C-alpha positions in Angstrom: -0.2 -0.4 -0.3 1.2 3.8 -0.5 0.7 4.4 3.1 3.2 5.9 5.7 4.8 2.6 7.1 5.2 1.1 3.4 6.9 4.4 2.4 9.1 4.4 5.2 10.1 0.9 4.7 11.3 1.3 1.1 12.8 5.1 2.1 14.8 3.3 4.7 16.8 1.2 2.0 17.8 4.1 0.2 15.6 3.7 -3.1 15.3 6.6 -5.7 11.8 6.7 -5.9 8.9 4.4 -4.9 5.4 3.1 -6.6 3.1 1.7 -4.5 -0.8 0.9 -4.8 -3.1 3.5 -3.4 -5.3 0.9 -1.4 -8.5 2.7 -2.2 -7.4 5.8 -0.7 -9.7 5.2 2.7 -9.8 7.1 5.5 -7.8 10.4 5.8 -6.4 9.3 2.6 -3.6 6.8 4.4 -3.4 5.0 1.3 -1.5 7.5 -0.3 -0.2 9.1 3.1 3.4 8.2 2.0 3.6 11.0 -0.6 3.9 13.9 1.9 6.7 11.7 3.9 8.9 11.2 0.3 8.6 14.6 -0.7 10.3 15.9 3.2 12.8 13.5 2.0 13.5 14.4 -1.3 12.5 10.9 -3.0 10.3 10.6 -5.9 6.8 8.9 -4.9 3.9 7.7 -6.7 0.8 5.7 -6.2 -1.3 3.5 -8.9 -5.1 3.3 -8.7 -5.8 0.0 -6.7 -8.5 -0.9 -9.2 -6.1 -0.9 -11.9 -3.7 -3.7 -10.7 -3.2 -5.8 -7.8 -2.4 -4.9 -4.7 0.9 -6.5 -3.0 1.7 -7.7 -6.7 4.7 -5.6 -8.2 4.2 -7.7 -11.7 1.0 -6.9 -11.8 1.5 -3.2 -10.9 4.2 -2.8 -13.7 2.1 -4.5 -16.7 -1.1 -3.0 -15.8 -0.7 -0.1 -12.8 -1.8 3.8 -14.0 -0.8 6.2 -11.8 -3.6 8.1 -9.5 -1.2 10.5 -7.5 2.5 12.0 -7.4 4.4 13.8 -5.1 6.0 16.8 -5.3 9.3 15.2 -6.6 7.5 12.8 -8.9 6.1 15.6 -10.8 9.5 17.4 -11.3 11.1 14.4 -13.1 7.7 14.3 -15.5 5.3 11.7 -13.6 1.7 12.6 -14.1 -1.5 10.9 -13.1 -3.2 8.9 -15.8 0.3 7.3 -17.1 1.6 3.6 -16.9 3.5 2.9 -13.9 6.3 1.5 -15.7 6.6 5.2 -17.8 6.5 6.5 -14.3 9.4 4.0 -13.2 11.6 4.6 -16.2 11.1 8.8 -15.3 12.1 8.2 -11.7 15.3 6.8 -13.2 16.8 10.3 -13.1 16.2 11.1 -9.9 18.9 11.6 -7.6 20.0 10.3 -4.7 18.1 11.7 -1.6 21.1 11.8 0.7 18.6 12.7 3.7 18.9 10.6 6.9 15.7 8.5 7.5 13.8 9.2 10.6 13.8 5.8 12.8 9.9 4.7 13.0 9.7 2.6 16.3 6.1 3.0 17.5 4.6 -0.3 15.2 3.7 -3.0 17.1 1.6 -3.0 20.8 0.2 -5.8 22.8 -2.9 -5.4 24.9 -3.4 -6.6 28.1 -5.6 -10.3 28.1 -9.2 -10.1 27.9 -11.4 -12.9 29.8 -10.2 -15.4 27.1 -6.7 -15.1 28.2 -6.3 -14.5 24.8 -3.9 -11.1 23.6 -4.8 -8.7 21.1 -1.3 -7.4 19.3 -1.9 -4.5 17.2 1.0 -4.1 14.3 1.4 -1.8 11.3 2.6 -4.3 9.0 2.0 -8.2 9.0 5.6 -8.4 8.3 5.9 -7.8 12.4 4.5 -10.6 13.7 6.0 -12.5 16.1 6.3 -16.5 17.2 4.9 -15.5 20.6 1.9 -14.2 18.8 0.3 -17.9 17.9 -3.0 -18.3 19.1 -3.2 -14.9 19.5 -5.6 -12.4 18.2 -3.6 -10.5 15.5 -5.2 -7.0 14.3 -2.5 -5.4 11.3 -2.6 -2.3 9.5 -1.4 -4.4 6.4 -3.4 -4.8 3.2 -5.6 -8.5 3.3 -3.9 -9.7 -0.1 -2.0 -12.8 -0.4 1.7 -11.7 -1.2 2.4 -15.2 -2.3 1.1 -18.7 -3.2 2.4 -20.2 0.2 -0.5 -20.6 2.8 1.6 -19.2 5.3 2.7 -15.5 3.5 -0.7 -15.0 4.8 0.1 -15.0 8.4 3.4 -16.2 9.3 2.4 -17.9 12.6 -1.1 -19.8 13.6 -2.8 -17.2 15.2 -6.3 -17.4 16.4 -7.6 -14.7 14.1 -6.1 -12.2 12.1 -7.7 -9.0 10.9 -6.5 -6.9 7.8 -7.7 -3.5 5.7 -9.0 -4.6 2.3 -7.3 -1.8 0.5 -10.5 -0.8 -1.4 -10.4 -4.8 -2.5 -9.1 -3.5 -5.4 -8.8 -5.0 -9.4 -9.2 -9.0 -8.9 -10.8 -8.9 -5.4 -6.5 -8.6 -4.8 -7.2 -6.7 -1.2 -8.9 -9.8 0.2 -7.4 -12.8 -0.8 -5.3 -13.6 2.9 -9.1 -14.5 3.8 -9.7 -18.0 1.8 -5.5 -19.1 2.8 -6.4 -18.6 6.6 -9.0 -20.8 6.7 -7.3 -23.5 5.4 -5.3 -23.4 8.6 -8.1 -22.7 10.7 -7.6 -19.2 11.3 -10.4 -16.5 12.0 -10.1 -14.0 9.4 -11.5 -10.6 8.6 -10.9 -7.2 6.7 -12.3 -3.8 7.6 -13.4 -1.2 5.1 -10.7 1.0 3.6 -13.1 3.8 4.4 -13.4 3.0 7.8 -9.9 2.9 9.0 -6.1 3.8 7.8 -4.0 1.7 5.9 -0.9 1.0 7.8 -2.1 1.9 11.2 -2.9 -1.0 13.1 -4.3 1.2 15.9 -7.2 3.1 13.5 -7.8 -0.8 12.3 -8.5 -2.0 15.5 -11.1 1.3 17.0 -12.4 2.5 14.1 -12.2 -0.6 11.4 -15.8 -1.9 10.6 -15.3 -5.5 9.3 -16.1 -5.7 5.2 -15.3 -9.5 4.3 -14.8 -12.6 6.4 -13.9 -15.8 6.0 -15.8 -19.3 6.5 -13.5 -19.6 10.0 -14.9 -16.0 11.0 -18.7 -16.9 10.0 -18.8 -19.9 11.9 -17.2 -18.5 14.7 
């Protein structure tokens, strides 16, 4: 997605430019929140329309992605709304390295006290931050609900009791909710919240503001 945390992960790797998915923009335009962040660092940023290409799939974004938003740095390189993502990427090759230090972002994980069930609620801004000790717990993540790859364990790296994601506007080919059937194969309750209800990349918003939009069979049974 094109939110703040995803942009941070790209910027700390020293990129010249980054093209992400606008995730349906959603609450507070969080799906494109990385644009201003990248501008502050002098890094080109663009996002593709979530309906034009599958979120979480770089190959598909390169093949079908259509730019929906650009930041000031990208615009100065000639990147425009409506342009093909692959064309925008070629223009970004002209960008000079930023050289600016990327501030460390550390507030991406929070664990709430156990409830009556004894299970903890774990809030993580990215599904990549899940830990082995989260096995059997309730994980709420700011990540989109798109399956990163065909491996069922890519949907959630541990056997959580339940896992909730952001639906990223669902997007092209329903990509924003494709983790849910894979979680079913492992008996994990799974759901997504509507893009307009919560800020993508912000697990606290998903927890406090999110309204469920899609559920897997395990969730329905529960």
